[in-house]
N, C-alpha and C positions, 0 to 999 in steps of 0.2 A: 451869491458864492459861486464857486466854480463848479462846484459838483453839482449843483441843481441844472446848470447848461449843459454838462455832459449827460446826465440823464435824458435829458430831451434831444440829443445829438445821435447821428450814425454812428454806431459801434463797430459795424463790419469793416476790417481793413486795420484797425487799431490795435495796438500793442496792448497787452494786458498782463499784469503779474497776480498771481493769487496770494493775498496775504494772509488771509485766514479761510479754515475750511473746515467742516464737519470730518473730512476725511484727511488725515494727517499728510497722506502722500501728495497731495495737491499743493500744500504750502510751499510757498516760493517758486514754482511753477510759472515761465513766462511763455508767452507765443503771442500769435496772431488770431484774431478773431475772423474765421472764415466763414461762419454762418450764425444765424441767431433764430430761435424759434422764442415763443412766449416764455417757456420755463428754462431753456438751457442756452448756454455757448458751445459753438463747436471751435476749437481752438488747436491750431497747427503747433505742437510742441516737438521741438527735434524731429523735424520731419514725419512726424506721427499725427494723425487728426484724433483729439479727446473730446469728449461731450463732457461738461459740467453743469450740474443743474446751478442756476443762478440763486436761489435762495439759500445754498447751502455753504456760500462763500462770502467774502469781503475782497474786492477787486482793486487793484490801484492801475488807473491810467496815465499818460502822460496827456494832458490838455492844456492848450494855451501854453507850453513849454512849462507846465509846473506838473508837479505829482499830484494826483488828485485820487482821494480813495472813495469808493462808493461801496455801500451795502448792496449785495445783490438782490435783497428782498426788494430795494427801490427800482429794479428793473425788470420785475416780473409783469411783463405786457408783451404782446406780441410789437414787433418792431414798429411799425406803421401807427399803433396804437399809443406807444409810450410817449409819443412827441404831443400829443394831446392830453393825456391822463396822469402822465407821474409828476409826483410832487418832489 
């Protein structure tokens, strides 16, 4: 399945849309991931940098020319560890 592959791939530089979030102000916001920590993404949205907790949202990525939905809780790893540990 495609979203298993994206969970183990590099996410920095990818465009992302927040499809669902515990904070309704984030829903349908789109931007480019410019940094990643274990628990957060730093996303450039409308020329501003915004930090969002991974486990509070469901993200949509374009991956292999298809839209792929990933629950943020599946991404809560340090980027270098996610490749080895993510399921």
